[in-house]
BALOBA-1460 file (C-alpha; in Angstrom, 3 decimals):
// residues 190
<rec num="1" residu="m" x="-0.273" y="0.195" z="0.185"/>
<rec num="2" residu="s" x="1.902" y="3.124" z="-1.315"/>
<rec num="3" residu="r" x="-0.219" y="5.871" z="0.129"/>
<rec num="4" residu="p" x="1.226" y="8.599" z="1.640"/>
<rec num="5" residu="s" x="2.163" y="8.066" z="5.341"/>
<rec num="6" residu="s" x="1.820" y="11.199" z="6.916"/>
<rec num="7" residu="s" x="-0.807" y="12.360" z="9.217"/>
<rec num="8" residu="g" x="-1.779" y="15.170" z="6.661"/>
<rec num="9" residu="y" x="-3.167" y="12.233" z="4.721"/>
<rec num="10" residu="a" x="-4.860" y="10.512" z="7.521"/>
<rec num="11" residu="q" x="-5.925" y="13.598" z="9.004"/>
<rec num="12" residu="r" x="-7.846" y="15.215" z="5.415"/>
<rec num="13" residu="l" x="-10.054" y="11.607" z="5.267"/>
<rec num="14" residu="a" x="-11.134" y="12.008" z="8.822"/>
<rec num="15" residu="a" x="-12.615" y="15.471" z="8.229"/>
<rec num="16" residu="r" x="-14.028" y="14.740" z="4.509"/>
<rec num="17" residu="q" x="-15.667" y="11.791" z="6.609"/>
<rec num="18" residu="g" x="-16.888" y="14.083" z="9.102"/>
<rec num="19" residu="n" x="-18.611" y="16.424" z="7.028"/>
<rec num="20" residu="g" x="-22.020" y="17.540" z="8.185"/>
<rec num="21" residu="w" x="-23.971" y="17.118" z="4.847"/>
<rec num="22" residu="k" x="-22.727" y="13.723" z="4.757"/>
<rec num="23" residu="r" x="-23.938" y="13.087" z="8.155"/>
<rec num="24" residu="r" x="-27.345" y="13.912" z="7.138"/>
<rec num="25" residu="v" x="-27.860" y="12.281" z="3.506"/>
<rec num="26" residu="p" x="-28.582" y="8.598" z="3.660"/>
<rec num="27" residu="n" x="-25.670" y="7.187" z="2.175"/>
<rec num="28" residu="p" x="-25.589" y="4.462" z="-0.642"/>
<rec num="29" residu="y" x="-22.573" y="3.165" z="-0.354"/>
<rec num="30" residu="r" x="-23.319" y="2.137" z="3.778"/>
<rec num="31" residu="w" x="-26.164" y="-0.046" z="1.812"/>
<rec num="32" residu="y" x="-24.411" y="-1.201" z="-0.755"/>
<rec num="33" residu="l" x="-21.740" y="-2.871" z="1.292"/>
<rec num="34" residu="r" x="-24.143" y="-4.279" z="3.986"/>
<rec num="35" residu="h" x="-26.230" y="-5.663" z="0.975"/>
<rec num="36" residu="l" x="-23.354" y="-7.622" z="-0.412"/>
<rec num="37" residu="e" x="-23.322" y="-9.797" z="3.072"/>
<rec num="38" residu="l" x="-19.842" y="-10.171" z="2.982"/>
<rec num="39" residu="g" x="-19.184" y="-12.470" z="5.945"/>
<rec num="40" residu="r" x="-15.789" y="-11.459" z="8.198"/>
<rec num="41" residu="v" x="-14.197" y="-9.195" z="6.056"/>
<rec num="42" residu="l" x="-10.491" y="-8.382" z="6.094"/>
<rec num="43" residu="e" x="-10.216" y="-4.895" z="4.305"/>
<rec num="44" residu="v" x="-6.654" y="-4.210" z="2.760"/>
<rec num="45" residu="g" x="-6.032" y="-0.610" z="2.636"/>
<rec num="46" residu="c" x="-9.070" y="0.449" z="5.277"/>
<rec num="47" residu="g" x="-7.585" y="4.592" z="5.332"/>
<rec num="48" residu="v" x="-9.206" y="5.661" z="8.511"/>
<rec num="49" residu="g" x="-12.681" y="3.200" z="8.379"/>
<rec num="50" residu="r" x="-15.201" y="4.510" z="6.995"/>
<rec num="51" residu="n" x="-15.816" y="1.157" z="5.272"/>
<rec num="52" residu="l" x="-15.235" y="-0.935" z="8.725"/>
<rec num="53" residu="g" x="-17.726" y="1.050" z="10.218"/>
<rec num="54" residu="y" x="-20.587" y="-0.067" z="8.039"/>
<rec num="55" residu="l" x="-19.347" y="-3.432" z="8.331"/>
<rec num="56" residu="e" x="-20.392" y="-2.721" z="12.221"/>
<rec num="57" residu="g" x="-17.765" y="-5.011" z="14.009"/>
<rec num="58" residu="a" x="-17.477" y="-8.151" z="10.772"/>
<rec num="59" residu="g" x="-14.257" y="-6.487" z="9.448"/>
<rec num="60" residu="l" x="-10.998" y="-5.554" z="10.079"/>
<rec num="61" residu="g" x="-8.553" y="-3.595" z="8.520"/>
<rec num="62" residu="i" x="-4.576" y="-2.997" z="7.422"/>
<rec num="63" residu="d" x="-3.548" y="0.257" z="6.390"/>
<rec num="64" residu="a" x="0.305" y="1.255" z="6.072"/>
<rec num="65" residu="d" x="-0.428" y="4.555" z="7.148"/>
<rec num="66" residu="p" x="-0.253" y="3.914" z="11.337"/>
<rec num="67" residu="d" x="-2.012" y="7.414" z="11.784"/>
<rec num="68" residu="a" x="-5.155" y="5.809" z="10.029"/>
<rec num="69" residu="v" x="-5.121" y="2.488" z="11.965"/>
<rec num="70" residu="n" x="-4.677" y="5.191" z="14.864"/>
<rec num="71" residu="i" x="-8.042" y="7.059" z="13.829"/>
<rec num="72" residu="c" x="-9.794" y="3.688" z="13.084"/>
<rec num="73" residu="r" x="-8.545" y="2.280" z="16.851"/>
<rec num="74" residu="e" x="-9.660" y="5.373" z="18.621"/>
<rec num="75" residu="r" x="-13.524" y="4.851" z="16.328"/>
<rec num="76" residu="g" x="-13.276" y="1.138" z="18.114"/>
<rec num="77" residu="l" x="-12.283" y="-0.268" z="14.995"/>
<rec num="78" residu="t" x="-10.229" y="-2.958" z="14.542"/>
<rec num="79" residu="a" x="-7.033" y="-2.234" z="12.418"/>
<rec num="80" residu="f" x="-3.711" y="-2.663" z="12.027"/>
<rec num="81" residu="t" x="-0.539" y="-1.959" z="10.052"/>
<rec num="82" residu="p" x="1.105" y="-4.530" z="7.448"/>
<rec num="83" residu="d" x="3.989" y="-5.215" z="10.385"/>
<rec num="84" residu="e" x="1.338" y="-5.465" z="13.432"/>
<rec num="85" residu="f" x="-0.968" y="-8.210" z="11.143"/>
<rec num="86" residu="e" x="-1.410" y="-11.720" z="12.041"/>
<rec num="87" residu="a" x="-4.055" y="-14.091" z="11.252"/>
<rec num="88" residu="a" x="-4.485" y="-17.855" z="10.085"/>
<rec num="89" residu="p" x="-4.815" y="-18.907" z="6.164"/>
<rec num="90" residu="a" x="-8.372" y="-18.592" z="4.954"/>
<rec num="91" residu="s" x="-9.672" y="-16.948" z="7.924"/>
<rec num="92" residu="f" x="-12.108" y="-14.207" z="6.349"/>
<rec num="93" residu="d" x="-15.107" y="-14.791" z="3.871"/>
<rec num="94" residu="a" x="-14.026" y="-11.771" z="2.211"/>
<rec num="95" residu="l" x="-11.608" y="-9.524" z="1.215"/>
<rec num="96" residu="l" x="-11.628" y="-5.849" z="0.232"/>
<rec num="97" residu="l" x="-9.920" y="-3.024" z="-1.203"/>
<rec num="98" residu="s" x="-11.408" y="-0.091" z="-1.771"/>
<rec num="99" residu="h" x="-9.687" y="3.199" z="-2.936"/>
<rec num="100" residu="v" x="-6.550" y="1.523" z="-2.771"/>
<rec num="101" residu="v" x="-5.268" y="-0.012" z="-6.140"/>
<rec num="102" residu="e" x="-5.285" y="3.618" z="-7.723"/>
<rec num="103" residu="h" x="-2.613" y="4.650" z="-5.474"/>
<rec num="104" residu="m" x="-0.348" y="2.663" z="-6.929"/>
<rec num="105" residu="a" x="1.483" y="1.098" z="-9.629"/>
<rec num="106" residu="p" x="-0.713" y="-2.243" z="-11.692"/>
<rec num="107" residu="d" x="1.928" y="-4.647" z="-11.036"/>
<rec num="108" residu="d" x="2.034" y="-3.496" z="-7.269"/>
<rec num="109" residu="a" x="-1.682" y="-3.354" z="-7.005"/>
<rec num="110" residu="l" x="-1.983" y="-7.530" z="-7.955"/>
<rec num="111" residu="a" x="1.155" y="-8.048" z="-5.549"/>
<rec num="112" residu="l" x="-1.172" y="-6.594" z="-3.027"/>
<rec num="113" residu="v" x="-4.061" y="-8.396" z="-3.993"/>
<rec num="114" residu="r" x="-1.887" y="-11.498" z="-3.985"/>
<rec num="115" residu="r" x="-0.253" y="-11.068" z="-0.410"/>
<rec num="116" residu="y" x="-3.523" y="-11.122" z="1.184"/>
<rec num="117" residu="l" x="-5.527" y="-13.764" z="-0.464"/>
<rec num="118" residu="p" x="-4.530" y="-16.571" z="1.160"/>
<rec num="119" residu="f" x="-6.230" y="-14.926" z="4.059"/>
<rec num="120" residu="t" x="-9.649" y="-15.218" z="2.346"/>
<rec num="121" residu="r" x="-11.427" y="-19.092" z="2.364"/>
<rec num="122" residu="p" x="-11.917" y="-20.811" z="-0.746"/>
<rec num="123" residu="g" x="-15.245" y="-19.502" z="-2.715"/>
<rec num="124" residu="g" x="-15.010" y="-16.023" z="-0.386"/>
<rec num="125" residu="r" x="-15.094" y="-12.506" z="-2.666"/>
<rec num="126" residu="v" x="-13.362" y="-10.057" z="-3.195"/>
<rec num="127" residu="v" x="-14.382" y="-6.977" z="-4.082"/>
<rec num="128" residu="i" x="-12.433" y="-4.201" z="-5.323"/>
<rec num="129" residu="i" x="-13.865" y="-0.683" z="-5.886"/>
<rec num="130" residu="t" x="-12.100" y="2.157" z="-7.929"/>
<rec num="131" residu="p" x="-12.765" y="5.798" z="-8.546"/>
<rec num="132" residu="q" x="-14.549" y="7.007" z="-12.212"/>
<rec num="133" residu="e" x="-12.841" y="9.795" z="-13.959"/>
<rec num="134" residu="r" x="-13.645" y="12.511" z="-11.661"/>
<rec num="135" residu="g" x="-13.439" y="10.838" z="-8.175"/>
<rec num="136" residu="f" x="-9.749" y="9.997" z="-10.139"/>
<rec num="137" residu="a" x="-8.812" y="13.282" z="-10.755"/>
<rec num="138" residu="s" x="-9.982" y="14.576" z="-7.031"/>
<rec num="139" residu="d" x="-7.253" y="13.101" z="-5.219"/>
<rec num="140" residu="p" x="-3.757" y="14.221" z="-5.942"/>
<rec num="141" residu="t" x="-2.190" y="10.604" z="-4.074"/>
<rec num="142" residu="h" x="-3.957" y="8.813" z="-7.259"/>
<rec num="143" residu="v" x="-1.610" y="7.232" z="-9.015"/>
<rec num="144" residu="t" x="-2.749" y="4.506" z="-11.740"/>
<rec num="145" residu="f" x="-6.528" y="5.470" z="-13.097"/>
<rec num="146" residu="t" x="-8.286" y="1.773" z="-12.895"/>
<rec num="147" residu="d" x="-11.069" y="0.853" z="-14.641"/>
<rec num="148" residu="l" x="-13.408" y="-2.301" z="-14.595"/>
<rec num="149" residu="a" x="-10.907" y="-3.899" z="-17.565"/>
<rec num="150" residu="d" x="-7.832" y="-2.953" z="-15.682"/>
<rec num="151" residu="v" x="-9.808" y="-4.549" z="-12.594"/>
<rec num="152" residu="a" x="-10.602" y="-7.723" z="-14.552"/>
<rec num="153" residu="r" x="-7.532" y="-8.188" z="-15.928"/>
<rec num="154" residu="m" x="-5.649" y="-8.168" z="-12.251"/>
<rec num="155" residu="c" x="-8.415" y="-10.736" z="-11.499"/>
<rec num="156" residu="a" x="-7.202" y="-13.081" z="-14.240"/>
<rec num="157" residu="a" x="-3.777" y="-12.381" z="-13.288"/>
<rec num="158" residu="a" x="-4.288" y="-13.298" z="-9.393"/>
<rec num="159" residu="d" x="-6.540" y="-16.457" z="-10.758"/>
<rec num="160" residu="l" x="-10.258" y="-15.141" z="-9.489"/>
<rec num="161" residu="r" x="-13.111" y="-15.912" z="-10.771"/>
<rec num="162" residu="l" x="-15.039" y="-12.818" z="-11.879"/>
<rec num="163" residu="e" x="-18.296" y="-12.750" z="-10.704"/>
<rec num="164" residu="r" x="-20.075" y="-9.181" z="-11.303"/>
<rec num="165" residu="q" x="-19.126" y="-5.700" z="-12.367"/>
<rec num="166" residu="q" x="-20.670" y="-2.173" z="-12.197"/>
<rec num="167" residu="s" x="-20.869" y="1.135" z="-11.688"/>
<rec num="168" residu="f" x="-22.311" y="2.541" z="-8.627"/>
<rec num="169" residu="p" x="-24.238" y="4.260" z="-8.008"/>
<rec num="170" residu="l" x="-25.355" y="6.072" z="-10.863"/>
<rec num="171" residu="p" x="-24.828" y="4.990" z="-15.028"/>
<rec num="172" residu="r" x="-21.234" y="5.361" z="-15.867"/>
<rec num="173" residu="a" x="-21.592" y="8.437" z="-18.276"/>
<rec num="174" residu="f" x="-22.024" y="10.108" z="-14.511"/>
<rec num="175" residu="g" x="-18.288" y="9.223" z="-13.923"/>
<rec num="176" residu="r" x="-17.092" y="11.717" z="-15.414"/>
<rec num="177" residu="v" x="-18.765" y="15.044" z="-13.579"/>
<rec num="178" residu="f" x="-19.735" y="12.643" z="-10.201"/>
<rec num="179" residu="v" x="-16.694" y="12.638" z="-7.804"/>
<rec num="180" residu="y" x="-18.281" y="9.610" z="-5.592"/>
<rec num="181" residu="n" x="-19.165" y="7.155" z="-8.787"/>
<rec num="182" residu="e" x="-17.385" y="4.153" z="-9.037"/>
<rec num="183" residu="f" x="-16.296" y="1.137" z="-10.205"/>
<rec num="184" residu="i" x="-17.577" y="-2.297" z="-8.746"/>
<rec num="185" residu="t" x="-15.877" y="-5.434" z="-9.071"/>
<rec num="186" residu="i" x="-16.498" y="-8.537" z="-7.306"/>
<rec num="187" residu="a" x="-14.558" y="-11.549" z="-7.579"/>
<rec num="188" residu="r" x="-14.181" y="-15.247" z="-6.334"/>
<rec num="189" residu="v" x="-11.295" y="-17.133" z="-4.920"/>
<rec num="190" residu="p" x="-11.225" y="-20.638" z="-6.580"/>
């Protein structure tokens, strides 16, 4: 995970998450993640814990930024740096990488997926979420624009079985103007 390792980045994420309007508007992302019924989730690149909070205790996070991990812990979430993380093989029902792979080169993203796949049980799901054009342009730490075709190639290279891909929450055309439109890929571990 090659995101910047600084309190500035983690603090910026925490501040963006706490925007007043975001707390008052129904959240389609929270609904969608819960609707997937992923079981016990290992979230790689958990940041300050937005998705871990949505999972309501059914997730454990890993992030390379110790400041982000500390913010997760302050919020009562379970998170570790990669050096602290220990788990038995196949101990999670799903692997989640949400807004992670666009922060690195494609080969590094594939290596990251491969590194954590052994912790996902056979038949478990892998969920990869990346921003569309407007969202990608909104963060200067983004490195590689990663669309559905790119993620499909990554899944094939990791020997995952592609289940479905979609634009969320709006149709694909909105990704050029709406910051929060995302590409979502769901695959299965053989």
